[in-house]
Structures are given as structure tokens and as C-alpha cells.
PAVOPA-112885 format. One record per residue (C-alpha): residue in one letter; x, y, z. Coordinates in steps of 0.2 Angstrom, whole numbers, plus 5000, padded with zeros to 4 digits. Example, Ala and Ser with C-alpha at 12.3 -4.5 7.8 and 13.67 -1.06 7.14 Angstrom:
A506249785039S506849955036
***
This chain:
X500150024999X500550174998X501150295010X499350395011X498650215014X499850155025X499750295038X497850325038X497650145042X498950155058X498050325061X499550435059X499950555044X501450515031X502550655036X502450505053X502850385043X504350475033X505150525053X505050345059X506050325044X506950435046X507550405064X507850205062X506050155070X505450095054X506550025041X506550075023X505150025013X505249944999X504950074982X504150054968X505150054951X504550254951X505250284967X503750294977X503650174994X502550044997X502249975016X501549815020X500149775033X501849725043X502349885043X500649975049X500549845064X502549915068X501850085066X500450045080X501749985089X502650145089X501350275091X500750155106X502550165115X502550355111X500750385118X501550295134X502650435135X504350345127X505150475117X505950435100X507450385106X506750285119X505950185104X507450175095X508550075106X507449945105X506849965086X507849825082X506549695093X504949775089X504749655074X504749525088X503049595095X501649515087X499949605079X499849785083X499549805101X500949795114X501049655124X500849625144X502549695150X503349545159X503549475142X504549475127X505049655118X504449725133X505349635146X506949655138X506749845137X506649865155X508049955157X507150115144X505550105152X506450105171X507350255162X505750355157X504950325173X506250405183X506450525172X504650555172X504450535191X505750685191X504750795180X503150765190X504250825207X504950965198X503251025192X502550985211X503851085217X503551245207X501651215209X501651245227X502851375226X501651465215X500251445226X500951495241X501551655234X499851675227X499151655247X500251755252X499851905239X498151875242X498051865261X497751655261X496351685249X496451545233
***
């Protein structure tokens, strides 16, 4: 299938498919004699997996570090965490969780300081 059809089937855009290819998340697809990209249903399933991983908060770099194992996932849905490719990427996941926890802590601290400053400025009224 052509790039527009593959993107629509995966719920994304042709631009995203080109980005995933450029960043090493998606292997270069076969091309027609005229140079157009041709995607398979397996490529579409891989893009769906990539999108699920990105939606969970992983970065493109996180996913790229495990891109060589994405073909091990059957279908287009992430398996349970404790099995297969997800278990083998646990250091990446642990690092991303730690980064998220640090960001939550930073934002909570910033929110608390802003709330305290606002309370002082308004005499305790929010």
C-alpha cells in the first residue's frame, strides 16, 4: 500500500511515517519502480506499536533503542509488560519512568511555590 493509505490505516500521517523511517524506528520500505514507498500490513502493525509506545510517554530515542526488537511483537497491540520485547526493554522503561517521576516532582514543587506565593499575595485567599 502507498504511504497515504498506510498512514491512514495506522492512524497517523505520511509525514510521521517518513519521520519514523528517518529516525530508525521503521525500516525503509520497498519502493516501486517510480520510487514510491510501498508498505505492508506488517509495517502498519509496527507503526501502531510505535504510536502506542510514544503515547505511553516513551521518546523516539527510547523506541529507537529497542527498534531492532519491535518485529518480535506479533500483531499491532503491545503485549503485557513482563513478556517478550517489553521485558527486554525494561532498562529503557525504568529510565523513562524515573525521568517522568523527576518531572512530576519538579512540577509539583513549582505548583506548590506558585500556590504559596499566590496565597501570600492574596492574604490566604486562593
